[in-house]
N, C-alpha and C positions, 0 to 999 in steps of 0.2 A: 223324629223319634228313632228311625233306623240308625242314624248316625250316632246317637247317644249310646246305643249299646256296643258301638265299636270304640268308644273313647278309651276304655282300658287297654285295648289292643294298640291303638295309636300312641297311647302313653308309653307302652312297652317298646314300641318302635323308636320313640324319641330317646328313651333311656339307652336303647341299643346304639343309636346314632351318636351319642356322646361318650360311649365307652368302647366303641368297636375299633380297636387299633390292630395293625398287623396285616392289612390287605385282605384279599378274598379268603385265604386259608385261615387267618386269624378271625375273620368275620364268621366263617362257618362254625368255629368252635363256640363263639358267643350265641349264634343262632340256635345251636344245639342246646346250650345251657338255658337260654331265656325262653324260647318258643317251643321247645320240645320237653325239656325236663320241668321247667317251672309252669308254663301256661298250657301245655298240652294242645297247642293249636294244630299241630301235625305230628306224625310219628317220625322216628329217626330214619326209617326207611324212605319215607316221603321226602325228608330233607336232603338225604343223599341223592335221591332221584332228581330233585329239582336242581341241586348244585351241579350234578353231572350234565344235565340237559343244558344248563346255562353256560357251562364250560365249552359247549360245542357251538355256541352262537357268538357273533361279533358283539362288542359292547362291554358294558361293566357288569361282570358276572355276579358279583355280590349284590349289586343293585337289583338285578333281574331276579335273583333268588328271593329277596325279601318282597319284591313286588308280587311274585307268585304266591307267597304266603298270604299276602293281603287279598289277592285275587281269589284264592281258595276259600277264604273266610267270608268275603263280602262282595265278590264280583268286581267289575271294571272300575267302579267309582271308588271303592275302598283301595283297590290297587293303585289308583292315581294319588289318593291322599297319602297312602303309604310311601309312595315315591317322594312326594313333596316333604313329608316329615323326615324321611331318612336323609335326604340330601341338604336340607336347610341349614343345620348347624355348621357342617363342614364348609359349605359354599359361603356362608356369611363370614366365617373366620378367615378363610383364604382370600375373600375379597377384601376384608379389612386389613389383612397382612400386606396385600399389594398397595393399598392406599397409604399405609403407614411406612412402607418400605424406605421411602426417601427421607423420613424424619427420625427414625429410631434405629439403633443397632440391636439386631436380634441375637447376637452371639451369646450373651449371658442367659437370655431366656431359653435358647435352644440347649444350653448345657443343663438346665434344670430338667429338660425332657430326655436326657441322655439314657436313662434306664428304661425307657418305654419299649425299645426293641426286645430285650430279653423277656419283659412282661408279656408282650404280644406272642412271643414264641411259646411261653408258658400256656397261654390260652389254647394254641393250636395242639400242644402236647397233651393237655388234659382231655380235649375233645377226641383226639386220636385214640386214647386209651378207651374212652366210652364207646366210640363207634367200632373199634376193633372187636369188642365183645359181641356186638350185634351183627356184624357183617362177615367176619372171618370165621367160618364154621365148617370148612371142608378142605381136603388137600388142594383142590384147584384154586380156591379163594386164597389160601395161604401162599401158593406159588405167585399168583397175580399180585398179591399184596407186596411180597418181597421184590419182585421184578419191577413193579411200578415205583416202589420207593427208591430203588437204585437208579432207574432211568431219570426220575425227577431230580435226584441229587446230582446227577452228571450233566443234565441239560435243562435246568429249570427255566432259564431265560429264553429258551427257544419257543416262540409262540405256538408252534404246531405240536410240541411234545404232548401236552395234556389231551387235546382232541384225539390224536393218534393212539395214545395209551387207552383212552376210554373205549375207542372203537375195537381195538384188538382184544381188550378184556371182555367185551361183549361177545365177540366171536368165540373166544376160548371156551366160555361156559355153555355154548350151544351144543357142545358134544356130550352134555350131561343129560340125564333123563328126569330133570325137574318137572314136577307135576304142573300142568297148565289148569288154571281154574276153569271149571266147566261152564260157569255162567258168563265168562268173558267180561268185557267192559262195555258200558253203553257208549255209543258213538258221541263224540263231542263236536259241537258246532264250531266250524272254523270261522274266525273273525276276519273276513276279507277287508272289512273297513280299516282295520289296523294296517294291513299291508298297503292298501290304497293310499292312506294318509301319509304313511312313511315314504312311499315312492313319489307321490306328488310333491311332498315337501323337499325331497332330495333334488328333484328336477328344478323346481321353482327357485330353491336357494342358490343352486349353481348358476342359473340363467340370470337372476337379479344381481348376484355378486359380480358376474363378469360384465354385465351392463353398467353397474355402478363404477367399476374400475375403468372401463373404456371411456365412459362419458364424464368421468371425474365428478361424480355426485358429491355434494357437500357431506353427506353422512355415509359415504362409501365404506368407511372402516367398520361401521356397525354391521353392514350386510356381509362384508368380507369375513368378519369375525363369526357370524352365525354360520355361514357356509363352511368355513374351516372346521368348526367344532361339530357340526352335524355330519360332516364327512368323516371325521375322526371316530365319532360314536358309531357310525354305520359300518366301518371297515376294520376296526381294531380287534384282532384276535390275540388273547394273551394278557389282557388287563393293563394295569398301569405301567408295567415293566416294558410294554410295547408302545404304549401311548407316549411316554416321555421322549423316546428317540424320534418319533414322528413329529411331535411338537417342536422339538429342538431343530429338526431339519427345516420345518416350516417357518419358524419365527427367528431362528439364530443363523443357521447356515445359508438358507436360501437368500435372504436379503443381502448377504455379502458375496453372493456368487457373481461371476463375471457376466453371465447372461442378464441378470437383473440390473447390474450396473450399466451395461451397454444400452439396454432399453430405457433406462432412467425411469422405470415404472415404480411408483410409490406402493410399497407393500407393507404389510404388518410386520413389525419387528420388535425384538426384545434383546437386550444386551445379554451376553453369556452369563455374567455375574448374577443379573436379576433372575434369569431362568433357573440357574442352579440353586439359587436361594429359595425360590418357590418350590422347586422339586424336593428340596430338603425339608421345607416346613411342612409340606403335605404328608410327608412320612411320619411326622410327629403329631399329626392331627387325627382325631377319631373320624370314622366315616369313610366314604368312598375315595379312593385315590384319584378318580376322575374329577374331583373337586378342584384339582389344580387348574382346570379350566376357568374357574372363578378368579384365580390369581392372575392368570395370563390375560383374561378378558379385561379386568380392571387396569392392568398395567399398559395394555396396548392402547387404551383410550385416555391415558393420563394427561396427554397434551391438551385435552378438551375440558379439563376442569373436573371438580369433584362429582357433580351430577352424572357426567358421562362415565366416570370411573365406576360408579355404582351400577349404571346401566350396562357397562361392559361386563362386570361380574355376573349380572343377571343374564345377559345374552349368551355369554360363554357357557354358563351352567345349563340353561335350557337347551342350547344347541347340542351339547354333548350327551345329555341324559335322555332326551326325547327318542332317539333311535332305539336305545335299549328297551324302552317301554313298549314301543310299537312292535318291535321284532319278537320280543318274548311272548306277547299276547297273541301274535299271529301263529307262531310255530308251536306253542304249547298244546293246543287242541290236536294238532297233527301228531305230536309226540304221544299224546294220551291214546289216540286212536290206534296207534301201532301195538298197543298192549294186547289186543285180542289175537295177535299172531304169535304162535309158539316161539318162532325164531327171536322175536323181540322180547318176550317175556323172560325167556332163559337168559338173554343177554343182561338183564338187570342185575342178576346175581354177580356177574363179573364186573359190572359197572360199579356197584356198591363197594366191592373189594378194592377197585382201582381208586375210588374216591379216598378211602382210608390210607391207601398206599401213597397217594398224592400228598396227603396231610403229613404223614411221616417223612417223606422225602423233602417236603418244604421245611419241616422242622430241622432236619439234619443240614439242609442247605443254609439256613439262616444261622445255625450254630457254627457251621464252617466259616461263614463270613466273619463272625466274631473272633474265631480262633485265628484267622488270617491276619486280622487287624490288631492282634493282641499287643504288638509292639507300640501301638499308638496310645495304649492305655497305661495309666499308673496302676500299681498293685491294688490300691483302694478301688479304682473303678472296675478292675477285673473281678475282684471279690464281690463287688456290688452286682455285676452282671450275673455271676453264677448264683448268688444269693436270691436275686429277684426271679430268675428263671425257675429255680427249684421251688421257692416259696409260692410263687403264683400258681405253678402247676399243682402243687399240693393243696393249696386253699380252695382252688376251683374244683378239683376232682374229688377231694376227700371231704371238704367242709361246705362246698357249694356257696362260698362267700360271694356276695353280690360283686359284680365286675367293677362298678363305679368306685367302690371302696378300695379295691386293689389298685385302680388307676390313681386315685388321690394319694394312697400311701406311697406308690411308686414315684410320683412327681415330688412328694415331700422328701423322700429319701434322695432323689436326684438333686434337689436343692441343697440338701445338707452336704452332699459330696462336693458341691462347688465352693463350699466354705472351708473345706479341709485343705 
């Protein structure tokens, strides 16, 4: 019966999973729209706090943010169900894409999705406007907002930019005299079990993977795949933009290195063309960018048949998302316990301002990318990009149009542009 009362929430998570385009910043805009404005599951301030906290951790930040929303609403078991519902559509689609890769040409289908990037930027822009009104309300927050936006625009792909900016913003507002609540916050119990499970899995996965390779086990690729993805999920700061180069080095560059060739050791490998195809498709998919692990997992086991390709997609997905789940549940109570200290409480004001600055900086960065590539577009495509960006921003911010309808309209418009 307890689960039944959470079905509307899980339904909202599923709707979010099939409409959340644009990476962590785009996801934040939709989280604001669906879980703050529509459902009132948390406040805008709580959402910004969760997002800022997750940006400081390794792993998939947008996944960790929505897991925390589920955790706040129904505890650890709802958090786990939230994770599964959130990642399921994207991982299924990416696994299916890998299986079909050798049989179909995706070029035409990808053209139909060509207008999704400006739509995702529109989601970010509309959320930036909403959150700006809530978080930017003093001279210091305005300065933090402007400086953060510029720094993100100039060094968006540096994995350390966002954590450093958040820390500096928190330090800056400690010079204010913001009132500290006299009642403080109740201490939160730290879940050591999450940290223990995370650590034990990390050690066991590494040990078994090495043994499987040294002793040439029949199913060694499956163990290697889980270990690789669990390591990625445990150590990646900066989201999908950092994950992609790490995967490329592991699966494309390393197998072709002189060291591996000399040892004649069989390692997991993907062709450059296949990897770039997968990394391109995941950008056109809703949901977490980390779901690319489903594509690489299925592709890496393609020589063992269809059943193993499905297993590879599953192993890759579980391996890369589990660390995010354990890490966020362990560190979140620690983060909450810091609130009783004045230095931390005052930091939140600056952190909230920095989050909004990050969103504006990301919006400008993505727009810059489109302008740089303008020579690759026809005039019709360029007009379509501008039209979709402006229209999606307006419809979400002013009319609160459901995101799924905007996605469907954008895909339809993209298809029409392929016929012109």
